[in-house]
N, C-alpha and C positions, 0 to 999 in steps of 0.2 A: 345260341342253341343250348338247351339245358343238358347237362351230363347225367341227370337222374335217370337210372334205368327204368324201363317200362315194367309194370308189375307182371309177374308170371301167372297166367290164368290157371296153370296146373298146380300151383303151390297151394298147400292146405291153408284154410282160413285160420287166422289167429284165434286161439282158444280164449274164451272168456274166463275171467278169474273165477276159481271155484268158490261157490257159496259155502257158508258155514254149515256144518251138519245140523240137522234138526235135533232139538232136544229130545232125549229119550222119553218114553211114556213112563208113568209111575211104576208100572210092573217091571219094565226094563231097568229103570233106575234102582229098584230094590234088589234086582239080581246083581247088578254091577257093584253096588255097595255091600251086598252080602259077600261077594268075593273078597273085597278089601278086608272086611271083618274076619273072614275065615283065615286069610293070610296072616293077619296080625296075631290071631289067636294061636298060631304055631309058635310064637315067641312069648306072648303075654298071656298069663293064666289068671283068671279070676278078676279081671278088670273090665268086664263087658260094659258096665254102665259108663265108666270113664271113656272107653273106646268109642261108644256111640256118641257121647257128648263131643268128643274131638271131631268126629265126622260131621256132626251138626254145625260146629264152628267152621269147618272146611267148606261145607255147602253154603253157609250163610256169609262167607267172606269176613268172618269175625275172628277175633283173637281169643285165646284160652289161657287161663291162669290155673295151674294145677297145684293144689296144696295137699301136703301129706307129710308124715314123718319119714325119716330116711329109710331107704331100702324097700320102697313099695313100687319100684319100676316106673316112676314118673318120667325120668329122662329116657329110659329104654322104650317106653311107649311112644314118646314123641319121635324118637329116632326111627323106630320101626314103622310108624305110620308114614313118615316121609319116604322110606324106602319103597313102600308099596305104591306110591304115586310118583310117576316120573317128574323130575324137577331137581333143582339145586337145593342143597342143605348146608347150613352152617350152625355151629354151636359156639356160644359165647359163655364162658365161665365168669360170672359177675363176682368181683372181689372189691374190697375197699379202696384199692389203689387204681381201679379202672378209670379211664378218662373218656369223656364223650367222643373225642377223636378216635379212640380205639374201637368205637362201635360204628360211628357214622362215616368216618374218613377224614382226610385232612389235605391241606396244600403242602407240597414239598418243593423247595427251591432247588433247581438244577443249576449248579454253578457253571457247568460246561456250556449251557445254553443261556444262562442268565435269565431264566424265566421260571414260573411256578407251574407245577403239574398237580393235577387232582388225583389223589389216590383214594379210591372208594373203599369203604369199610365192609365188614362181613355182613351187614344188613341187606346187601343187594343179592338176595337169594329168594327162592320160593318159600322155603321153610326155615324160619329162624328160631332156634332153641335158646332162650335166655335162661340159663341154668342158675338157680338160686338168685333170682333177681333182687331179692331184698337184702343182699349183702353189698350192693353197690350204693354209693352215696346218692343223695337226691338229684344232684346235677346230671348224673348219668341216667338215672331213671327218667328224668324229665326230657332228656335228649331223645328218648323213644317216642315221645308224644306226637311229634310231627309225622314220623314215619308210620306210626300205627294209625293215625287219623287221616292224614293226607296221602299216605303211600308215596311219599317223595322226601328227598333230603336236600337241604340247601347247604352248599359248601362254597365259600369264597364268592358269594353273590350269584352263583349258578345253582339251578335246580335240576336234580337228577331223579327220575321216577324209578321206583323199585320194580322188579319183574312182576308179572301177573300170571297166576295168582300169587298172593303174598299172605302168609300166615305166621303170626308170632305165637309160639308156645312157650310160656314162662312157667317156671317151677319155683316154689318157695317152701320153706320149712316153718311150721307154725309154732314149734316148741322152744326154739332158741331165742334168747333176748339179747345176748351179748354179741356185738359186732354185726348187728343187722339194722337195717333202715326200713321201717314200715313204709309201704307204698302210700303216697298221698292220694286223697280222694279223687282228684282229677285223673291220676294215672289208673286207678282201679276202674274208673268208669269207662276207660277205653277198651277194657276187655269185655267181650260179649258174654263170657261165662267164667265163673269161678268153680272149678271142678274139684270136689273133695275126694281124695283117693284114700280108701280105707284098707284095713288088713284083709287078706284072703281068708277063706274058711280053712278048717283043718284038712279037708279033702283036697282043696286046691293047693295048699302048701305042700302036701305030699306029692302031688303032680309036679309042682315046681322043682322039688328035690330030684325027682327022676329025670325030668326033661332038661333042666339046666345044670345038673351036677357035673356032667362029664364034658360033653360037647354041645354047646347051645345051638339050637336051630337058627337059621337066618331067613328073613322074609325077602321076597322077590317082588319086582314090580308087576302089578296086575292092572294098573290103571294109568293111562297116559294123561298128559296135561290137557290135551284137546278133549279127552273124555271127561276130565274133571270140569273143564269150563262148560261143557254141554250139560253136565249134571247141575252146576250152579245156575245155569239158565233155566233148567227144568224146575229147580226149587223156587226161582223167582216167579214162575208162572202158576204155582200152586194157589188155588183160590182161597181167599180169606173172606168169609161171609161177614156181613155187617154185625149180626148178633155176636159172633165170636170175637170180632174186633172190639165191640163194646165190652165184652167180658174181660178181655185182657187189659183194656184201659181202666176198667173198674178195679181190677186187682192192683194195678200200679197206683191209682188214686187212693185206694184204701191204705197204702203204706204212707201216703203223705198226710191225709186227713182222716185218721182212724175214727174219730168221733162222729163223722158224717156217715159212717158205714157200720153202725152198730158195733164198733170196736173201741169204745171209750176206755176199756180196761187196759189196752196196750198203748194208748196215747202217751202216757208218761214214759214209755220205754223207747220211743223213737224221737230222734232229733231231726233227721233228714230221711225222707223216703225216696222212692224211685223217681228218676227224672224222665222227661219225654224220650230220652235215648233208651231208657229201659223199656218203654212201650214199643219202640222200633225194634229193639232186640228181641222182645217176646214174639213179635210178628215174624221176624226173620227166622228165629229158631223154631217156631211152630211150623212154618212152611217146610223147613228142612226136615224136621222130624216126621211130618206127614209124608213127605216124599220117601223117606227111608222105610216107612211102613206101607208103601205101595199105594198111596191115595193121592188124589188130585185136589183135595180140599183139607182145610185145617179143622179139627174138632176141638171142643173145649178140653178134652183129655190131653191133647198135644200141648196146649197152653199150660195145663195143670202140671204136666210132667217136667217141662223145662223151666217153669217159674222159679223154683229154688235156685237153680244154677245161674239164671240170668239176674236175679234180684239180690242174692245174699251179700254180694260184695258192694252193692250200691247203697245199702241202707247204713245209716250211722245211728248206733244205739246211744241212749242217754247214759249218764253216769249211774242213774238209778238201776237201769237194766244191767250194766256191767257189775255193779255191786251185788246184785241178786243172782248173777250167773246166768242170765238169760242170753241166748244166742240168736243170731238173725234167723236161723232155720226154725227155731221155735216160734218166733214172731210170725214168720211166713206160714207156718202150719196153721196158726190161728186165723190168719187172713184167708188162706185158701179154703179152710173149712167153713168159713162164714159167707164169703161172696158166692152167690148162686150163679150157676152157669145156665145158659139157655137150654131148654129141653128139646130133644129131637122130636120132630113132627111124627115120625114113625119109629118107635123104639126098636122094633125088630130090625129095621133097615140100619139104624144107627149102630146097633151092636155088630152087624156084619161089616159095616164100613170102618168102624173104629178099631176092629181087631187088628193088632199088629202082625207083621209078617212072622211066621214061625222062626224062632231063634233070635229075634230082635229083642231089644230092650222093651219090656212091657208084656212079653209073652210068658216070661218066667216070673212067678210071684216072688221068688227069692231074689232075683236080679232086678226087680222093680219095686223097691221099697216105698216109692213115693217120697214126699217131703219128710223131713225129720219129725220124730214123734213130738207132740206138743209137750210143754213143760207140765210138771205136776199140777193138777187142778184144771187143766184144759180139756180133759176128757169128759165123756158122758156122765161120769160119777162125781164131777167136781161139786164140792160143797156137801157131799153126802156125809152123814155122821161117821166120824172115825177115819175119814179119808184125808190125807195131807193134801192140801190144795193151795194153789197160788192165790194170794189175797185178792179177793174180788173177782176172780176169774169165773165167768159163766161156762156152762157146758157147751159141747158142740151143738149147732143147730140141727133140727130134725133133718135126716137124710144125708148129713155129712159123714164122710168116712175117711179113713187114712189112705185109701187107694184111688180116690177120685173126687172131683168137685161135687158139691150138692147140686142136683139137677131136678129136684122135685118141685121147685118153685116155692117152697115153704120155709126158706131161710128168713131171718129177720129182714124187715123192710130196709132198703138201702137208699142213700141219697146219691148225689153225683150224676154222671151221665146215664140217661135211661136208655132202654132198648126201644127199637121201633115198635109202633103199635101192632104191626103184623109182619110176618117174615117176608123178605123179598122173594121175587120169583126165583125158582130153582134152589132156594135155600132150604136145607133140611131141618132148620131150627125153628121150633114154635116158641112163642112168647107166653109168659104168664098171663092168664086171663084175669078178668076183674074178680071172678070168684076166688081164684088163687090168691090174689092180693088181699081180699077181705079175710080169707081163712088164715093167711099168714099173720 
């Protein structure tokens, strides 16, 4: 006879495991992310663009490289952002004597037990701040490759996954050349964005003096890890229409084969353009930025806004470009001003949908400068008598401007991947007609 007791009919039924919460709507996501930005702004003054780019990386599950001269609150911005989101945080000061085991972890022999123990390193956190990453030797920088790409660490033949979510925020100083080790191309390509941090304005610096001079404010947690994961899922569900996908791929292809895209003048300036990982990064960053602006679909303006941050560190300039003082941002400004974007089928509807949330990056002209200004001679007056111009540089195509991609369909004819002959169902983007192509 079995000793198993009979089930009690009066006992409550076992509860089913709770399902994951549904991702928030774009409007709800914009509100949640707005709270994070407002909380960070209590501490950080005048870095709205860098802050939004950090949030884009957070939503896209990508890593960020912040570059700027000392004293611009790069480290403080990363630490403050981690405080506003529930999770673990670790800071590693990279120095020339740092070893890979100091970052990843190592095996330690316990003589009392005559066996090895695994001691995990400081990378096993949700937010990892790699401060002054270019001060460590190449072997330490390369040790980050696996954890940044695979989100796991191998120690002593065992594999240990890092917590989810996992974000690496690295900082570097661009002005010093002694005692620094430039990041290799493979390492730079692991970062979703390279965010350039600039000086604040005079008014912002006065605000910094009053706010941080006596007792600095502190940020508090306003977003839980579960809410962050739901926001990441919401960003993944943002729609990317085929014409917009073709546009971002064309931008990347134009950095590889400029001559095929009416950009033969910058062909000698580029050695290596964006890789397919750059196209994936543009798509992910565009989705995240669209969600932050309260939309459920990506527009060409979203791609245009994030393109400099996603592409500037993936391009390798030629010696000719370096000798002439040309920067990646200047080359990207030329590319973005030439590659035409798909036109909205209903311009009035496009303007309403593309408008960013009030207070977000893109709503303030001063805080939304767009890509860097083109080099001398790349503007509409290039080649004009008495105007110093870049040798052989043509002017901007008709309809191109510094604050958005050309959308009138009359930019120079381009090669490479073409757009569909007609927009897909529910797509707000119209394609250039035959008349447009002939007039171009």
